[in-house]
N, C-alpha and C positions, 0 to 999 in steps of 0.2 A: 525524383520529383524536383520541380523548380523551386526556388526560394519562397515565391509567392504562395505555390500550392502548399508547401510545408507549413508557412506561417498560417495559412487558413486552416489546415488540418489541425495544428496546435491549438488555435484559438477555439475551434470547436469542441475539442476534448477538454481544454480548460474551461469551457462554458458549461459543459456537460457536469464536470466535477464540482463546479461552483453551485449549480442547481442542486446537485445531490446534497452537497453540505448544508445549503439553505432549506431544502425539504426535510432533511433530518432533524435539523434545529426546531422545525416547527413542530415536530412530533413530541417533543418533550413535554409540552404542555396538554397532551391529549390524555385524558384520564384513563383510558385502557392501556395506554403505553407508559405512563409516567413512573409506575413502580419498576420498570425495567432499567431506568435512568437514575434512581437514587443512588446516594453514595458514590459520587463520581461522574454522574451523568453520562453523557454519550462518550466521553473520553476515556472511560475505563475499558472501553472495547477496542481491540486492535483493528478491527474492520473499519471502524470510523475514524481512528487516528490515520489509517491508511488513506482514506478519502481526503483527508485534509492534506496530506503528504502529496497525494498525486495532483491536488489542485495547484499546490505551490510549485511543484516541479513544472507542470504544463505552462503555469504563469510565466516561470522563468524562461521556459523554451520558446514562449511566444514572443516575449520581450527580446530575447537574443535574435529571433527571426527578423523582427521589426528594425532592430538596430543594424543588422547586417544589411537589410535592404535599403535602409536611409543613409548609411555611411559607406556602402559598397566594399566594405571590409569581409575578408574570408572568415575572420574569427574576431570575436569581441573578448579578449584575452579574459578578464576576471569573471565575466557572466558565463563564458564558454567553460571556463575551469569548474566554476560552481555548479553549473548544469550538469557536467559529467560526473562530479564527485556525488551529487544528490542522486542522480540515477543509478550509478553503479554500486554505491554502498547502501542506499536505503530504498529507493523506488522499486528497482527491479527484484532484489531479494525478498523484500516484505511483501509485495503484490503476489509474488509467486508462492510465498510461504501462506499467505491468507488462503489463496486459491487451493493448493494442495491440502492443507490441514482441514478446511472445512469440508471440501468435497469427498476426502478420504472418510472422515467421520460420518458424513451425510449418507454416503453409499453404505458404510458398515451399519449404522444404526442412526437415522436421522434424529431419533428422539434425544440422543445425547448432545446434539449440536443446535438443531433447529426443530423443534417439536411441531407436530402437524398443526397444533393448535394456532401456532404464529401465522399460518396461512390466512386466518381470518383478520389478523391484526396488520401485517406487512404483505403487500400485494407481491406476486411473484416476479414482476419485472424489478421491483426493488431488490429482492433478494438475488437476482441475477446481476443486477448493477453493482451490488456490494461485493460478491463472491465470484463471479464468472467473467465479466467484461475486463476487470483489471488486468487479467493475464494477457488477453489478446492485445489490449493497448500497449502493454510493456513490450510484448514481441515485436509489434509493429515498430516501436521505437528503436528497438535494436537493429532492425532491418533498415529503417529509413536513413540512419546516419550513424557514422562511428562515434563511440564514446571511449574515451581514453581513461583507463582503470588506473587508480593511484596505486602505489606500492602496495603489494599484498598485507604487509604489516599495518600499514595505516588504514587501508580500507576495511580489514577485518576487525582492527581496533575500534573504528567508529561505529561499525555494525554491532559489535558486541556491547559496546556502552550503551547503545540505543535499546538493545534487548534487554539488558540488566536493568535499565532505568525503567522500562515498562513493567517487567516482571516484578520488580521491587514494589512498585506503586500497586500493582495489581493484587499482589498478595496481601495488601492491607484492607482490600474490599471483602466484606462478608460474602462467602460463597453462596448465600441465600440470596443475595441481591443480584446475582448474575443472570443474565438472559439464558445461558447455556446449562443444562441439566448436569453435564459432566462436572462442573465445577461443585455442584452440591454433593455429587457422589464422592469425588475425590477431596473435596474441602481444600485447604491451602496448597496441598501438593499438585493441584491442577495448574498452579502458576509459579510454583517454587522450583520446579525441574529446569533449572537454568541451563545446565549443560546440554540437555536434550533439545530445549527450545533454541539454543544458539546454533547447533549443528546443522539444522535443516537450512536456515537462511545463509549460513556461511558456505554450505555446499552449493546452493544455488547461485551465491556470488562468484564462487570459482567457476562454475560451468557457464554462467553468463559472461564472464571474461573470455573463456575459451570460444564461445559462440561468436562473441563480438570480434576476436582476432581472426576467427575463420571467415567472417563475412568482410571484414575491413582490415586489410593486412597493415594500413598505416599505423594503427594503434596497438 
C-alpha cells in the first residue's frame, strides 16, 4: 500500500475505535447497564481497556503516517519506535488474548462469559466489535508493514507488568459486580491466576515476533 492509502486506513480504524470508546462511555448512564459498571466502571474490564489501547495505537500510527507524508522521511525515529513498542508488547498480544479467551469460553459455555440475556442489552454488532474484529485488525497491521520487536526481556517485562497491574486491580473488585458469571463462580481466583494469565499473551507475543520476521525479513 502507498503511504497515503496506509494513512487513510489507519485513520478509518482510529475513527472506528474512537467511536466505540465514545459509544461505550454513553452506556454507563443507561439504567439497564449501570449495574455492570459499578466499582470500577468500564475500566475494570480488559475488553474496554483494550479498546482504549487500540485507539491510542492507531492514533499514533496515523500520526506517524501524516509525519512521513509531510516530511518525506522513511521513519520518524521516536514515533516509529513508540509505535513498534506499543504494537508488539501490548496491542497485538492483548487483542489476540481477548479474542481467544472470550470465544473459547463462549463456545464452551456462553453463560460463563456472555449470558444470552446480554443480547437484549448489547447489540450483536457491538459484541463482535469488542471481541471479534480486534484480531483481524491486528493481523492486517502485522501484514501491512514491519514492526521491530524489542529485546525479548524488555518486551516480555513490559507485557508482564501490564498484566500484573490489571490482575491486581481487577482482583480488588467484588466478583458479584462483574459482567462475567465465571467471576462469581470462581470468586477472586478468576483474576488472581497471574501465571496462567501471563502465559497466553506472552506466547502470542513470541509467535507474533516469529510471524513478523517471516513476513518482513528486515526486522
